[in-house]
N, C-alpha and C positions, 0 to 999 in steps of 0.2 A: 246692835249691828254686828254681823259676823266679820272677823278680820279679813281683809283682802289677802289674796294669795300674794306671796312675795313677788312672783313674776308680774303681777298687775301693778305693782308700785312704780312710782316715777323714779327713775334713776338720775334725772337731771332736773335743773330748775330750782327756783326759790323754795325754801322750806318755810311754811307758815307757822304761826304760833301753835296751831293744833296738830302739827305734824313734826316728825323727826326722821332722821335718816338712819336706817339699820346699818350698823357697823360691819355686819357680816355679808350683806348683799348689796349695799349701796342704794337700795330702794327707799324712796320717801313715802312714808305711810302715816296714817292717823295714829295718834298716841294710843288709841284704844286697840290698835292692832299690834302693839309693841310691848315689850317687857323692859322696864327701866332698872338699871343697876347703878350703884354708887360705890365709890371707894371709901372704905371706913378706916379706922385707926390701924396703924401698922400695915397699910397697903392691902388690906383684905377686901375682896369684892363681895358686896352684899346685894341680894335681889330686893327691889323696892316694888312690891306688887301693887300697892296703892298709889305709888308715885308721890309720896309726901316727904321722904327723907331729904335732909339738906345736902347740898353739894351738887356738883355737875353730874348730870345724868349720862349714862352710857346706854344706848338703846339697841335692842335686838328684836327682830320680828318674832311674834308669837308663833314660832314654827320650829319643830324639832330639829330639822336639818340645819337651820340657821344657828340655833343655839350650839349644836354640836360642832359646827364649823368655827364659831367664835372661840370655843374652848380649845379645840385641836390646833388651831393656827395662832393662838395667843393674841387674838385681835383686841381683847379688852385692854391689855397692857399697851399695845400699839396705839390705841385710841387715846388712852390716858397719858401716854408718853412716860410711863414708868413701869417698873417691874411689879406685878401684882400677884397676890396669892389667890388663885382661882380654884375652887373645889373641882375635882375631876368629875364629880357626879352632879355638876351644876344643873343640867337639864332635869334630872330627877328631882332636885331640890325645888326648882321652879314649878314643876308639876305638882308636887306635894303642897306647896304654898297656895297655888291656884285652887287646888281641890278644897283646902281648908277655907279659902276665901269664899268659894261658892257655897259651901255648907253653912258658913256664918251668915251669908246673905239670905239663904233659905230659912235659917232660924229667925232672922230678923223679920222676914215676911210672915212667918208663922205667928210670931208674937204680936204682930200688928193686925192679925186677922186676915192677911192677904194670901194665905196658903192653907190648903186642906189635903188630907191624905185618905185613901180608901176608895174603892171602886165606885160605891154609890154616891159619895160626896163629890167626887170628881165628875161623875156622870151628870149630877144635878147642876154643877157649875157650868159644864159645857152646854147643857140644854138651856140654861138661863142666860147664856151669853157672858157670864162673868169671867170664865177662864180665858187667860191671855197666853199662858205658857203651860205645857205639860212636861212633867218629869216622870219618866218611866224607868223602873229598875232594869238595869242591863241584864239581870238574871231572871227577870219576870217572864211569865208565860206569854207567848206571842198572841194567843187568842184574845186575852183580855185587852192587850194593847190595841189589837186590830178593832175590837168592838168600840173602844173609845175613839180611835182614829176615824172610824166610820161615821161617828156623830159630828165630827168637824174635821174634814180632810185637810183643810188649810191651816189648822192650828199648829203653831210651832211646838216641836217636841224635842226633848233632849234625853239621852240615855247614858248619862255620864257616870252614874253611880249604881252600886248594887242595892238590893232591898235592905240590907242591914244598915248601910250608911244613911240611906234616906230615912229609915225607921228611927234611928237614933235621934234625928232632929225633932221627931214628933213624940219622943218618949216611949217608943214601942220597939219590939224586936225587929219587925220588918215593915216596910211600906213599899208597895209595888207601884202604886199610882198616886201621883201628886199633881195638884193643879194650883196655879198662882194667878191672882188677879192683876190687872194692869196697875202700874204705879212704880214709884221710885225703886224699891228693893227688887222688883221683878226686872225692870229695865237694866239695872246694874248686874243682876244675876245673869241675864241673857248675854251681856257683853263679856262677863268673865267665863261663861261656858264656851263662848266662841274662842277666847284665848286658850282655854284649857284644851279644847279639841285640837288646836294648832300645835300646842306644845306636846300633846300626846302623839302627834304625827298622823292623826286621822285624815285619810285622803277622801273618804266618803262622808258626807254630812251625817248620815244615819249612824255612823260608827260612834260618834261622841255626842252629836246633837243634830237636829234637823232644823236648820234656819231658826235658831233660838232667838227670835226677835219678838218684840211686843208690838201690839197695834196701838 
């Protein structure tokens, strides 16, 4: 599920177990649409991409403007009620961690046999109905992407990485077209791609992903 826009979050009312309030905007959003931070030793702020680190969580929407606001206005320290050491390049750090998380999940899908690369293989998966999510290299040719899109106009597509980074996951120099089957790794990857798009500040879905959800 793609993260809701900050403006669509609830700013008042009860917060459920699956929701948290963004400390930058006050919006109540699903955890999947937020980034969790924790205070570590010596009052250093750490990003907790997977949401597993111990300690009280400080939550910010997966949105570039919200992250920048939280840093600029020292909202982390205010929420934690203590002086914190917050990296000035925190939004960039979050983006890098999310990128790595996405690539790790893609690698997991590949090893499980749930992902293939290459135009012909991706085309075959689309035609057979196995493809649930497409990853297209951001620097790939538009005609190849359009041909695959024409085979399944409603299939979710993301363009979050260039061909070199996609190729590295598959042990090759470049990979322009990637398809993933439905399943655990793909659903988690779609959710992380949505957070990454928000943190990158992509206002248009096609800039970082196009409704990267699985069926």
